[in-house]
N, C-alpha and C positions, 0 to 999 in steps of 0.2 A: 252834616252841612243843613242848616235851616231854611226851609223855602219860605222864600218872601214875595207875597201877593200885593198887587196893586189895588186890588178890592178890598176895602176894610169889611171887619165883620159886622153884620148888621146889629144894631141895638135892639135890645127887648124892652118892653114897655118898664119893666123894673128897673131898668139903667138909665131910663130919661130922667130930667131935673124935675124937683118935687113942685115946681110951679107948673107943670103941663095938665091941661084941662082934660085931654082925651087921653088915658092911658090904655086904652083898649087896641089901639092901633101900633104897629111898628114903624119907627122912624127911619124911612127909606127917603132919605134927602140927599144922597151923594151922587153926583155926576160921574162917578167913577164906576157905577153899574152899566153905563152905556158903552163902556169900551170892551171891545171885544177880546174873548179869551185867547190864550196863545195858539190853541189849536184852530180856532177860526182864522187868526191872522196869518199861521203858517200855510192853510189852504188857500187864501187869497194869494199869497206869494207864489206858490207852485204853481196857481191857475196863470197868474201874470207871467210868470217865467216860460211855460209852455206856449202862451200866445205870443210871446217875444220871438221864441224860436221859429214857430210858424211864420210869423211876419218876416223874419230873416232869411228863412228858404224861399217864400213867395218872391221877396225882392231879388235875390240871387238868380231864381229862374227867370224873373222878367227882365233883369239886365242882361242875362245870357241870350234870351230869346229876341228882344228888341232889334239887336243888329241883325239877325239872321232874317227877321220879318222884313226889315227894312231893304236888305239885300235882294230879297224874292219879289218885292214889289217894284224894283228899278229895273 
């Protein structure tokens, strides 16, 4: 199976058009370089899932403890 990447291969100075005036620099004009890699996206998703689980547990504890606290104050 061929791996397809969202990021294009960077162009070397030799592959630029003939009318380019500055051939010593690389042509890095793609906005796709700003996209996170798959490992970074997976790490962000893992952290978001852990935060969601912690929030769910805190809400469950709060909903269970609130009636007890109200009954103790009455």
